KOLSE-773680 format. One record per residue: x, y, z of N, C-alpha, C in turn; residue in one letter; residue number from 1. Coordinates in steps of 0.05 Angstrom, whole numbers. Layout:
N
<pt n_X="X" n_Y="Y" n_Z="Z" ca_X="X" ca_Y="Y" ca_Z="Z" c_X="X" c_Y="Y" c_Z="Z" residu="a" num="NUM"/>
...
// end
This chain:
137
<pt n_X="1680" n_Y="2486" n_Z="2428" ca_X="1686" ca_Y="2478" ca_Z="2401" c_X="1713" c_Y="2469" c_Z="2397" residu="m" num="1"/>
<pt n_X="1715" n_Y="2446" n_Z="2378" ca_X="1739" ca_Y="2432" ca_Z="2380" c_X="1753" c_Y="2441" c_Z="2355" residu="v" num="2"/>
<pt n_X="1779" n_Y="2447" n_Z="2354" ca_X="1792" ca_Y="2455" ca_Z="2333" c_X="1799" c_Y="2433" c_Z="2319" residu="c" num="3"/>
<pt n_X="1790" n_Y="2432" n_Z="2289" ca_X="1796" ca_Y="2407" ca_Z="2276" c_X="1826" c_Y="2410" c_Z="2260" residu="k" num="4"/>
<pt n_X="1845" n_Y="2394" n_Z="2266" ca_X="1870" ca_Y="2391" ca_Z="2248" c_X="1867" c_Y="2390" c_Z="2219" residu="c" num="5"/>
<pt n_X="1887" n_Y="2398" n_Z="2208" ca_X="1888" ca_Y="2400" ca_Z="2179" c_X="1879" c_Y="2369" c_Z="2167" residu="a" num="6"/>
<pt n_X="1855" n_Y="2365" n_Z="2156" ca_X="1844" ca_Y="2343" ca_Z="2143" c_X="1840" c_Y="2320" c_Z="2161" residu="g" num="7"/>
<pt n_X="1844" n_Y="2319" n_Z="2188" ca_X="1840" ca_Y="2300" ca_Z="2208" c_X="1807" c_Y="2297" c_Z="2215" residu="a" num="8"/>
<pt n_X="1802" n_Y="2272" n_Z="2209" ca_X="1774" ca_Y="2265" ca_Z="2219" c_X="1772" c_Y="2260" c_Z="2248" residu="n" num="9"/>
<pt n_X="1757" n_Y="2270" n_Z="2260" ca_X="1752" ca_Y="2264" ca_Z="2287" c_X="1735" c_Y="2242" c_Z="2293" residu="l" num="10"/>
<pt n_X="1711" n_Y="2242" n_Z="2278" ca_X="1691" ca_Y="2222" ca_Z="2281" c_X="1686" c_Y="2204" c_Z="2260" residu="k" num="11"/>
<pt n_X="1687" n_Y="2214" n_Z="2237" ca_X="1681" ca_Y="2193" ca_Z="2215" c_X="1700" c_Y="2194" c_Z="2195" residu="y" num="12"/>
<pt n_X="1707" n_Y="2169" n_Z="2182" ca_X="1722" ca_Y="2171" ca_Z="2155" c_X="1712" c_Y="2156" c_Z="2131" residu="k" num="13"/>
<pt n_X="1710" n_Y="2171" n_Z="2107" ca_X="1700" ca_Y="2157" ca_Z="2085" c_X="1717" c_Y="2133" c_Z="2076" residu="l" num="14"/>
<pt n_X="1707" n_Y="2110" n_Z="2072" ca_X="1726" ca_Y="2088" ca_Z="2062" c_X="1721" c_Y="2084" c_Z="2033" residu="l" num="15"/>
<pt n_X="1696" n_Y="2091" n_Z="2022" ca_X="1695" ca_Y="2084" ca_Z="1997" c_X="1666" c_Y="2085" c_Z="1990" residu="g" num="16"/>
<pt n_X="1657" n_Y="2078" n_Z="1964" ca_X="1631" ca_Y="2072" ca_Z="1954" c_X="1620" c_Y="2047" c_Z="1942" residu="f" num="17"/>
<pt n_X="1602" n_Y="2041" n_Z="1947" ca_X="1590" ca_Y="2017" ca_Z="1932" c_X="1573" c_Y="2030" c_Z="1911" residu="e" num="18"/>
<pt n_X="1586" n_Y="2029" n_Z="1887" ca_X="1572" ca_Y="2048" ca_Z="1867" c_X="1544" c_Y="2036" c_Z="1856" residu="s" num="19"/>
<pt n_X="1543" n_Y="2010" n_Z="1854" ca_X="1515" ca_Y="1995" ca_Z="1839" c_X="1494" c_Y="2001" c_Z="1858" residu="g" num="20"/>
<pt n_X="1500" n_Y="2012" n_Z="1884" ca_X="1479" ca_Y="2010" ca_Z="1905" c_X="1476" c_Y="2041" c_Z="1914" residu="k" num="21"/>
<pt n_X="1497" n_Y="2059" n_Z="1905" ca_X="1488" ca_Y="2084" ca_Z="1915" c_X="1497" c_Y="2088" c_Z="1941" residu="g" num="22"/>
<pt n_X="1514" n_Y="2077" n_Z="1956" ca_X="1522" ca_Y="2076" ca_Z="1980" c_X="1549" c_Y="2083" c_Z="1990" residu="l" num="23"/>
<pt n_X="1552" n_Y="2098" n_Z="2008" ca_X="1579" ca_Y="2108" ca_Z="2017" c_X="1586" c_Y="2095" c_Z="2046" residu="g" num="24"/>
<pt n_X="1610" n_Y="2082" n_Z="2044" ca_X="1619" ca_Y="2062" ca_Z="2064" c_X="1637" c_Y="2083" c_Z="2082" residu="v" num="25"/>
<pt n_X="1622" n_Y="2085" n_Z="2107" ca_X="1638" ca_Y="2101" ca_Z="2126" c_X="1645" c_Y="2088" c_Z="2152" residu="i" num="26"/>
<pt n_X="1668" n_Y="2097" n_Z="2164" ca_X="1681" ca_Y="2082" ca_Z="2187" c_X="1676" c_Y="2101" c_Z="2208" residu="m" num="27"/>
<pt n_X="1665" n_Y="2091" n_Z="2233" ca_X="1661" ca_Y="2114" ca_Z="2258" c_X="1694" c_Y="2107" c_Z="2268" residu="i" num="28"/>
<pt n_X="1705" n_Y="2128" n_Z="2272" ca_X="1736" ca_Y="2129" ca_Z="2279" c_X="1737" c_Y="2116" c_Z="2309" residu="v" num="29"/>
<pt n_X="1721" n_Y="2123" n_Z="2328" ca_X="1721" ca_Y="2114" ca_Z="2355" c_X="1719" c_Y="2087" c_Z="2361" residu="s" num="30"/>
<pt n_X="1701" n_Y="2073" n_Z="2347" ca_X="1699" ca_Y="2049" ca_Z="2346" c_X="1709" c_Y="2023" c_Z="2324" residu="t" num="31"/>
<pt n_X="1713" n_Y="2037" n_Z="2304" ca_X="1719" ca_Y="2021" ca_Z="2282" c_X="1700" c_Y="2011" c_Z="2265" residu="g" num="32"/>
<pt n_X="1676" n_Y="2017" n_Z="2272" ca_X="1648" ca_Y="2005" ca_Z="2261" c_X="1647" c_Y="2015" c_Z="2235" residu="k" num="33"/>
<pt n_X="1638" n_Y="1995" n_Z="2218" ca_X="1636" ca_Y="2007" ca_Z="2191" c_X="1603" c_Y="2008" c_Z="2185" residu="i" num="34"/>
<pt n_X="1592" n_Y="2028" n_Z="2172" ca_X="1566" ca_Y="2036" ca_Z="2161" c_X="1567" c_Y="2041" c_Z="2134" residu="m" num="35"/>
<pt n_X="1544" n_Y="2035" n_Z="2123" ca_X="1539" ca_Y="2039" ca_Z="2098" c_X="1514" c_Y="2058" c_Z="2097" residu="r" num="36"/>
<pt n_X="1512" n_Y="2080" n_Z="2085" ca_X="1497" ca_Y="2101" ca_Z="2079" c_X="1489" c_Y="2112" c_Z="2053" residu="v" num="37"/>
<pt n_X="1460" n_Y="2115" n_Z="2048" ca_X="1458" ca_Y="2123" ca_Z="2020" c_X="1470" c_Y="2148" c_Z="2015" residu="k" num="38"/>
<pt n_X="1476" n_Y="2159" n_Z="1992" ca_X="1489" ca_Y="2185" ca_Z="1989" c_X="1470" c_Y="2205" c_Z="1991" residu="l" num="39"/>
<pt n_X="1443" n_Y="2201" n_Z="1987" ca_X="1425" ca_Y="2227" ca_Z="1991" c_X="1424" c_Y="2231" c_Z="2024" residu="v" num="40"/>
<pt n_X="1427" n_Y="2209" n_Z="2039" ca_X="1420" ca_Y="2213" ca_Z="2070" c_X="1449" c_Y="2223" c_Z="2080" residu="e" num="41"/>
<pt n_X="1474" n_Y="2214" n_Z="2066" ca_X="1496" ca_Y="2225" ca_Z="2076" c_X="1503" c_Y="2251" c_Z="2073" residu="l" num="42"/>
<pt n_X="1487" n_Y="2265" n_Z="2049" ca_X="1489" ca_Y="2295" ca_Z="2045" c_X="1473" c_Y="2310" c_Z="2066" residu="l" num="43"/>
<pt n_X="1455" n_Y="2297" n_Z="2074" ca_X="1437" ca_Y="2307" ca_Z="2093" c_X="1444" c_Y="2308" c_Z="2125" residu="r" num="44"/>
<pt n_X="1463" n_Y="2292" n_Z="2128" ca_X="1466" ca_Y="2288" ca_Z="2157" c_X="1494" c_Y="2303" c_Z="2169" residu="s" num="45"/>
<pt n_X="1498" n_Y="2300" n_Z="2195" ca_X="1522" ca_Y="2316" ca_Z="2204" c_X="1547" c_Y="2301" c_Z="2198" residu="e" num="46"/>
<pt n_X="1544" n_Y="2279" n_Z="2189" ca_X="1568" ca_Y="2257" ca_Z="2182" c_X="1587" c_Y="2272" c_Z="2164" residu="v" num="47"/>
<pt n_X="1575" n_Y="2286" n_Z="2141" ca_X="1594" ca_Y="2301" ca_Z="2123" c_X="1604" c_Y="2321" c_Z="2133" residu="i" num="48"/>
<pt n_X="1594" n_Y="2335" n_Z="2154" ca_X="1612" ca_Y="2359" ca_Z="2168" c_X="1638" c_Y="2352" c_Z="2180" residu="d" num="49"/>
<pt n_X="1642" n_Y="2324" n_Z="2183" ca_X="1669" ca_Y="2314" ca_Z="2198" c_X="1690" c_Y="2307" c_Z="2180" residu="d" num="50"/>
<pt n_X="1680" n_Y="2307" n_Z="2150" ca_X="1693" ca_Y="2293" ca_Z="2127" c_X="1718" c_Y="2317" c_Z="2120" residu="f" num="51"/>
<pt n_X="1741" n_Y="2310" n_Z="2108" ca_X="1758" ca_Y="2322" ca_Z="2100" c_X="1749" c_Y="2336" c_Z="2074" residu="s" num="52"/>
<pt n_X="1763" n_Y="2355" n_Z="2066" ca_X="1749" ca_Y="2373" ca_Z="2038" c_X="1751" c_Y="2349" c_Z="2014" residu="p" num="53"/>
<pt n_X="1771" n_Y="2332" n_Z="2015" ca_X="1774" ca_Y="2317" ca_Z="1991" c_X="1750" c_Y="2294" c_Z="1993" residu="a" num="54"/>
<pt n_X="1741" n_Y="2284" n_Z="2015" ca_X="1723" ca_Y="2268" ca_Z="2019" c_X="1697" c_Y="2278" c_Z="2014" residu="e" num="55"/>
<pt n_X="1699" n_Y="2306" n_Z="2019" ca_X="1666" ca_Y="2321" ca_Z="2012" c_X="1664" c_Y="2326" c_Z="1984" residu="v" num="56"/>
<pt n_X="1688" n_Y="2330" n_Z="1972" ca_X="1686" ca_Y="2334" ca_Z="1940" c_X="1681" c_Y="2306" c_Z="1927" residu="k" num="57"/>
<pt n_X="1694" n_Y="2281" n_Z="1941" ca_X="1684" ca_Y="2258" ca_Z="1928" c_X="1653" c_Y="2249" c_Z="1929" residu="a" num="58"/>
<pt n_X="1643" n_Y="2255" n_Z="1951" ca_X="1611" ca_Y="2249" ca_Z="1961" c_X="1598" c_Y="2265" c_Z="1938" residu="v" num="59"/>
<pt n_X="1604" n_Y="2292" n_Z="1935" ca_X="1586" ca_Y="2307" ca_Z="1917" c_X="1593" c_Y="2297" c_Z="1888" residu="h" num="60"/>
<pt n_X="1616" n_Y="2291" n_Z="1882" ca_X="1622" ca_Y="2282" ca_Z="1854" c_X="1606" c_Y="2257" c_Z="1847" residu="k" num="61"/>
<pt n_X="1607" n_Y="2239" n_Z="1868" ca_X="1594" ca_Y="2216" ca_Z="1862" c_X="1562" c_Y="2219" c_Z="1862" residu="k" num="62"/>
<pt n_X="1552" n_Y="2237" n_Z="1881" ca_X="1524" ca_Y="2238" ca_Z="1881" c_X="1517" c_Y="2252" c_Z="1856" residu="f" num="63"/>
<pt n_X="1522" n_Y="2276" n_Z="1845" ca_X="1515" ca_Y="2290" ca_Z="1825" c_X="1521" c_Y="2278" c_Z="1801" residu="f" num="64"/>
<pt n_X="1540" n_Y="2261" n_Z="1799" ca_X="1545" ca_Y="2248" ca_Z="1772" c_X="1527" c_Y="2222" c_Z="1768" residu="s" num="65"/>
<pt n_X="1505" n_Y="2217" n_Z="1786" ca_X="1492" ca_Y="2197" ca_Z="1790" c_X="1508" c_Y="2171" c_Z="1789" residu="r" num="66"/>
<pt n_X="1528" n_Y="2166" n_Z="1806" ca_X="1546" ca_Y="2150" ca_Z="1810" c_X="1564" c_Y="2139" c_Z="1784" residu="q" num="67"/>
<pt n_X="1563" n_Y="2157" n_Z="1767" ca_X="1578" ca_Y="2152" ca_Z="1740" c_X="1608" c_Y="2153" c_Z="1747" residu="e" num="68"/>
<pt n_X="1616" n_Y="2177" n_Z="1759" ca_X="1644" ca_Y="2188" ca_Z="1762" c_X="1659" c_Y="2169" c_Z="1778" residu="a" num="69"/>
<pt n_X="1685" n_Y="2165" n_Z="1771" ca_X="1700" ca_Y="2147" ca_Z="1786" c_X="1716" c_Y="2162" c_Z="1806" residu="t" num="70"/>
<pt n_X="1722" n_Y="2158" n_Z="1831" ca_X="1735" ca_Y="2174" ca_Z="1848" c_X="1753" c_Y="2155" c_Z="1862" residu="t" num="71"/>
<pt n_X="1772" n_Y="2167" n_Z="1877" ca_X="1793" ca_Y="2147" ca_Z="1888" c_X="1782" c_Y="2132" c_Z="1915" residu="i" num="72"/>
<pt n_X="1756" n_Y="2134" n_Z="1923" ca_X="1747" ca_Y="2123" ca_Z="1940" c_X="1725" c_Y="2100" c_Z="1936" residu="y" num="73"/>
<pt n_X="1732" n_Y="2092" n_Z="1907" ca_X="1709" ca_Y="2074" ca_Z="1893" c_X="1721" c_Y="2042" c_Z="1901" residu="d" num="74"/>
<pt n_X="1705" n_Y="2028" n_Z="1919" ca_X="1716" ca_Y="2001" ca_Z="1928" c_X="1723" c_Y="1983" c_Z="1906" residu="l" num="75"/>
<pt n_X="1705" n_Y="1986" n_Z="1885" ca_X="1715" ca_Y="1965" ca_Z="1859" c_X="1736" c_Y="1974" c_Z="1849" residu="r" num="76"/>
<pt n_X="1743" n_Y="1993" n_Z="1845" ca_X="1768" ca_Y="2004" ca_Z="1836" c_X="1796" c_Y="1990" c_Z="1852" residu="d" num="77"/>
<pt n_X="1791" n_Y="1986" n_Z="1877" ca_X="1816" ca_Y="1982" ca_Z="1891" c_X="1825" c_Y="1950" c_Z="1888" residu="r" num="78"/>
<pt n_X="1851" n_Y="1944" n_Z="1884" ca_X="1859" ca_Y="1916" ca_Z="1879" c_X="1867" c_Y="1904" c_Z="1906" residu="n" num="79"/>
<pt n_X="1840" n_Y="1898" n_Z="1922" ca_X="1846" ca_Y="1884" ca_Z="1953" c_X="1862" c_Y="1857" c_Z="1952" residu="e" num="80"/>
<pt n_X="1858" n_Y="1847" n_Z="1934" ca_X="1872" ca_Y="1818" ca_Z="1935" c_X="1903" c_Y="1820" c_Z="1930" residu="q" num="81"/>
<pt n_X="1911" n_Y="1842" n_Z="1922" ca_X="1941" ca_Y="1842" ca_Z="1916" c_X="1949" c_Y="1858" c_Z="1946" residu="s" num="82"/>
<pt n_X="1938" n_Y="1875" n_Z="1959" ca_X="1942" ca_Y="1884" ca_Z="1988" c_X="1944" c_Y="1862" c_Z="2004" residu="w" num="83"/>
<pt n_X="1924" n_Y="1839" n_Z="2004" ca_X="1927" ca_Y="1817" ca_Z="2021" c_X="1949" c_Y="1798" c_Z="2012" residu="m" num="84"/>
<pt n_X="1954" n_Y="1797" n_Z="1987" ca_X="1984" ca_Y="1781" ca_Z="1986" c_X="2006" c_Y="1794" c_Z="1994" residu="i" num="85"/>
<pt n_X="2007" n_Y="1820" n_Z="1994" ca_X="2031" ca_Y="1838" ca_Z="2007" c_X="2031" c_Y="1835" c_Z="2037" residu="y" num="86"/>
<pt n_X="2006" n_Y="1836" n_Z="2051" ca_X="2008" ca_Y="1832" ca_Z="2077" c_X="2016" c_Y="1805" c_Z="2087" residu="l" num="87"/>
<pt n_X="2005" n_Y="1781" n_Z="2068" ca_X="2012" ca_Y="1752" ca_Z="2073" c_X="2046" c_Y="1752" c_Z="2071" residu="a" num="88"/>
<pt n_X="2057" n_Y="1764" n_Z="2047" ca_X="2088" ca_Y="1758" ca_Z="2045" c_X="2102" c_Y="1779" c_Z="2066" residu="l" num="89"/>
<pt n_X="2092" n_Y="1801" n_Z="2074" ca_X="2103" ca_Y="1813" ca_Z="2097" c_X="2105" c_Y="1798" c_Z="2126" residu="t" num="90"/>
<pt n_X="2084" n_Y="1787" n_Z="2127" ca_X="2081" ca_Y="1772" ca_Z="2156" c_X="2101" c_Y="1743" c_Z="2152" residu="l" num="91"/>
<pt n_X="2105" n_Y="1734" n_Z="2128" ca_X="2123" ca_Y="1710" ca_Z="2127" c_X="2151" c_Y="1719" c_Z="2128" residu="i" num="92"/>
<pt n_X="2158" n_Y="1743" n_Z="2117" ca_X="2184" ca_Y="1754" ca_Z="2120" c_X="2193" c_Y="1761" c_Z="2150" residu="l" num="93"/>
<pt n_X="2172" n_Y="1773" n_Z="2161" ca_X="2180" ca_Y="1778" ca_Z="2193" c_X="2181" c_Y="1753" c_Z="2209" residu="f" num="94"/>
<pt n_X="2163" n_Y="1730" n_Z="2201" ca_X="2165" ca_Y="1705" ca_Z="2219" c_X="2190" c_Y="1696" c_Z="2209" residu="a" num="95"/>
<pt n_X="2200" n_Y="1692" n_Z="2186" ca_X="2229" ca_Y="1681" ca_Z="2178" c_X="2251" c_Y="1697" c_Z="2194" residu="l" num="96"/>
<pt n_X="2246" n_Y="1723" n_Z="2190" ca_X="2272" ca_Y="1738" ca_Z="2203" c_X="2269" c_Y="1734" c_Z="2231" residu="l" num="97"/>
<pt n_X="2248" n_Y="1735" n_Z="2245" ca_X="2247" ca_Y="1728" ca_Z="2272" c_X="2258" c_Y="1697" c_Z="2280" residu="m" num="98"/>
<pt n_X="2248" n_Y="1678" n_Z="2264" ca_X="2259" ca_Y="1653" ca_Z="2271" c_X="2289" c_Y="1653" c_Z="2264" residu="f" num="99"/>
<pt n_X="2298" n_Y="1666" n_Z="2246" ca_X="2328" ca_Y="1661" ca_Z="2236" c_X="2342" c_Y="1674" c_Z="2257" residu="s" num="100"/>
<pt n_X="2335" n_Y="1697" n_Z="2271" ca_X="2350" ca_Y="1705" ca_Z="2289" c_X="2347" c_Y="1693" c_Z="2320" residu="s" num="101"/>
<pt n_X="2323" n_Y="1673" n_Z="2323" ca_X="2325" ca_Y="1657" ca_Z="2350" c_X="2344" c_Y="1633" c_Z="2343" residu="i" num="102"/>
<pt n_X="2340" n_Y="1625" n_Z="2320" ca_X="2359" ca_Y="1599" ca_Z="2309" c_X="2386" c_Y="1602" c_Z="2311" residu="a" num="103"/>
<pt n_X="2395" n_Y="1632" n_Z="2303" ca_X="2427" ca_Y="1639" ca_Z="2301" c_X="2441" c_Y="1629" c_Z="2328" residu="a" num="104"/>
<pt n_X="2427" n_Y="1622" n_Z="2349" ca_X="2440" ca_Y="1620" ca_Z="2374" c_X="2443" c_Y="1590" c_Z="2377" residu="t" num="105"/>
<pt n_X="2436" n_Y="1572" n_Z="2361" ca_X="2440" ca_Y="1542" ca_Z="2361" c_X="2459" c_Y="1535" c_Z="2339" residu="k" num="106"/>
<pt n_X="2476" n_Y="1519" n_Z="2347" ca_X="2493" ca_Y="1506" ca_Z="2321" c_X="2485" c_Y="1480" c_Z="2320" residu="l" num="107"/>
<pt n_X="2485" n_Y="1467" n_Z="2296" ca_X="2479" ca_Y="1445" ca_Z="2286" c_X="2503" c_Y="1434" c_Z="2267" residu="i" num="108"/>
<pt n_X="2510" n_Y="1411" n_Z="2264" ca_X="2534" ca_Y="1396" ca_Z="2250" c_X="2517" c_Y="1384" c_Z="2227" residu="v" num="109"/>
<pt n_X="2528" n_Y="1389" n_Z="2207" ca_X="2518" ca_Y="1376" ca_Z="2181" c_X="2538" c_Y="1356" c_Z="2178" residu="l" num="110"/>
<pt n_X="2541" n_Y="1329" n_Z="2184" ca_X="2557" ca_Y="1311" ca_Z="2183" c_X="2569" c_Y="1299" c_Z="2155" residu="q" num="111"/>
<pt n_X="2547" n_Y="1300" n_Z="2138" ca_X="2550" ca_Y="1295" ca_Z="2108" c_X="2568" c_Y="1318" c_Z="2091" residu="w" num="112"/>
<pt n_X="2565" n_Y="1343" n_Z="2104" ca_X="2580" ca_Y="1360" ca_Z="2090" c_X="2606" c_Y="1370" c_Z="2107" residu="m" num="113"/>
<pt n_X="2605" n_Y="1361" n_Z="2133" ca_X="2629" ca_Y="1366" ca_Z="2148" c_X="2632" c_Y="1395" c_Z="2156" residu="g" num="114"/>
<pt n_X="2606" n_Y="1411" n_Z="2162" ca_X="2610" ca_Y="1438" ca_Z="2170" c_X="2590" c_Y="1442" c_Z="2195" residu="i" num="115"/>
<pt n_X="2596" n_Y="1459" n_Z="2214" ca_X="2578" ca_Y="1472" ca_Z="2234" c_X="2567" c_Y="1498" c_Z="2226" residu="v" num="116"/>
<pt n_X="2541" n_Y="1497" n_Z="2224" ca_X="2524" ca_Y="1520" ca_Z="2217" c_X="2498" c_Y="1526" c_Z="2237" residu="v" num="117"/>
<pt n_X="2488" n_Y="1548" n_Z="2237" ca_X="2465" ca_Y="1553" ca_Z="2254" c_X="2438" c_Y="1550" c_Z="2234" residu="t" num="118"/>
<pt n_X="2418" n_Y="1541" n_Z="2244" ca_X="2394" ca_Y="1542" ca_Z="2231" c_X="2385" c_Y="1566" c_Z="2219" residu="p" num="119"/>
<pt n_X="2393" n_Y="1587" n_Z="2232" ca_X="2387" ca_Y="1617" ca_Z="2220" c_X="2401" c_Y="1621" c_Z="2192" residu="g" num="120"/>
<pt n_X="2419" n_Y="1605" n_Z="2185" ca_X="2434" ca_Y="1610" ca_Z="2162" c_X="2416" c_Y="1603" c_Z="2140" residu="t" num="121"/>
<pt n_X="2400" n_Y="1580" n_Z="2139" ca_X="2381" ca_Y="1573" ca_Z="2121" c_X="2358" c_Y="1583" c_Z="2118" residu="f" num="122"/>
<pt n_X="2347" n_Y="1590" n_Z="2142" ca_X="2322" ca_Y="1607" ca_Z="2146" c_X="2325" c_Y="1636" c_Z="2136" residu="l" num="123"/>
<pt n_X="2351" n_Y="1649" n_Z="2141" ca_X="2353" ca_Y="1675" ca_Z="2134" c_X="2353" c_Y="1680" c_Z="2099" residu="y" num="124"/>
<pt n_X="2364" n_Y="1658" n_Z="2088" ca_X="2366" ca_Y="1655" ca_Z="2058" c_X="2335" c_Y="1654" c_Z="2048" residu="s" num="125"/>
<pt n_X="2316" n_Y="1645" n_Z="2060" ca_X="2289" ca_Y="1640" ca_Z="2054" c_X="2278" c_Y="1668" c_Z="2052" residu="l" num="126"/>
<pt n_X="2285" n_Y="1684" n_Z="2068" ca_X="2274" ca_Y="1716" ca_Z="2065" c_X="2276" c_Y="1726" c_Z="2040" residu="t" num="127"/>
<pt n_X="2302" n_Y="1719" n_Z="2022" ca_X="2309" ca_Y="1733" ca_Z="1998" c_X="2291" c_Y="1722" c_Z="1978" residu="f" num="128"/>
<pt n_X="2278" n_Y="1695" n_Z="1980" ca_X="2257" ca_Y="1689" ca_Z="1967" c_X="2231" c_Y="1702" c_Z="1967" residu="l" num="129"/>
<pt n_X="2223" n_Y="1710" n_Z="1988" ca_X="2201" ca_Y="1722" ca_Z="1998" c_X="2199" c_Y="1750" c_Z="1987" residu="v" num="130"/>
<pt n_X="2225" n_Y="1761" n_Z="1991" ca_X="2224" ca_Y="1790" ca_Z="1976" c_X="2219" c_Y="1788" c_Z="1952" residu="i" num="131"/>
<pt n_X="2238" n_Y="1771" n_Z="1940" ca_X="2235" ca_Y="1771" ca_Z="1909" c_X="2211" c_Y="1762" c_Z="1895" residu="d" num="132"/>
<pt n_X="2194" n_Y="1745" n_Z="1912" ca_X="2173" ca_Y="1739" ca_Z="1906" c_X="2150" c_Y="1762" c_Z="1908" residu="g" num="133"/>
<pt n_X="2152" n_Y="1778" n_Z="1927" ca_X="2135" ca_Y="1802" ca_Z="1926" c_X="2140" c_Y="1816" c_Z="1908" residu="g" num="134"/>
<pt n_X="2164" n_Y="1820" n_Z="1897" ca_X="2167" ca_Y="1842" ca_Z="1875" c_X="2160" c_Y="1837" c_Z="1849" residu="c" num="135"/>
<pt n_X="2156" n_Y="1811" n_Z="1845" ca_X="2143" ca_Y="1799" ca_Z="1819" c_X="2111" c_Y="1803" c_Z="1822" residu="r" num="136"/>
<pt n_X="2099" n_Y="1801" n_Z="1840" ca_X="2071" ca_Y="1798" ca_Z="1840" c_X="2054" c_Y="1823" c_Z="1834" residu="s" num="137"/>
// end
């Protein structure tokens, strides 16, 4: 017998619902595979035994309300596009910070201004635009 830690899903994780179809979206933790299961079949299977109490409650709430109740697991309620923009801005910020650190070792001469600077000076200042752009979206 395996001791289940507080709320830890050992085999399956509830990702959400496809409400129009009455499906639960489940991830197999060990492989990362995503499967879609009808709520009726989900309640009868051993998959629900591995869910956390909050996930079991959400499945029952969704099933017995005939898919009318909104839960935190509803896929249509999540704003996935905002998260993808956040991910893209984070990757751009990371790349700019890495390149500015690498470029900080080289010196360039700006003859028209009469100064010697590193390219990292310009790349690092772009990171502030990325950070400010992310706060406004």
